[in-house]
N, C-alpha and C positions, 0 to 999 in steps of 0.2 A: 727816250730821254729819261734820265734818273731824276727822281723827285729831290727836293731840297734836302740835304744831309748837312749833319754837323761834322765838320773836319777840324783836325788839329791845327791850331795856330800857335806859333812860338814868340814868346816875348824875348827877343834877342837881347834885352838889357838884363834879363834875369838868368838866361841860359848859361850854364857853366860848361857845356859842350861834353858832359859825361858820357852821352851815347845810349844811356839806360832805355830811353824811349824806342830807339831804334832796335835795340836787342829784344824787346819784349813784344814788338808789334807781331801779331798773330799771322797776318797776311803780307808782311814784308813790304809795305807800301811806303814807310819811312826810310829815309837815308841821311847821310851827313853830307853837307855842303861846308867843307872846311871843319870849322868847330861848331856848326849850327845844323841841327836836325831840319830837315824840310820835306815835303811831300810831293816827290816826283811823279807818283801814280795816284791822283786824288781819286779817281774812279774805282779804284780797288779798296778803298778804305771802307771798313764796315762800322765806322763810328763807335767802337766798342769802348773807348776812353780809358783802355789801360795805359796808353802813353801818359795821360794825365795823371793817373794813380801813382805810377812809378817816378815821376819827376821830382828829385829831391827839392830844387829851388822853386817848385810850382810855377814853371815858366810856360807851361803848356796849358791851353784851355780849347774845349770844343766849341766851335762857333757856326752857326747857320750860314750855309754858302748856296749860292743859286747854281 
């Protein structure tokens, strides 16, 4: 079992749907669900935080997940 990890969480009220986070994800575990990014493969996320850094409206944060 994978230990607790920090995974990206999107604040949909701040997200503009630009897709920058999806474009820069080094393991391609982020995708777009309509106009909002989501994490269809959380087990592949390496918690690098690149999505957080590139998000123009700062709508993504890393949060501990079980």
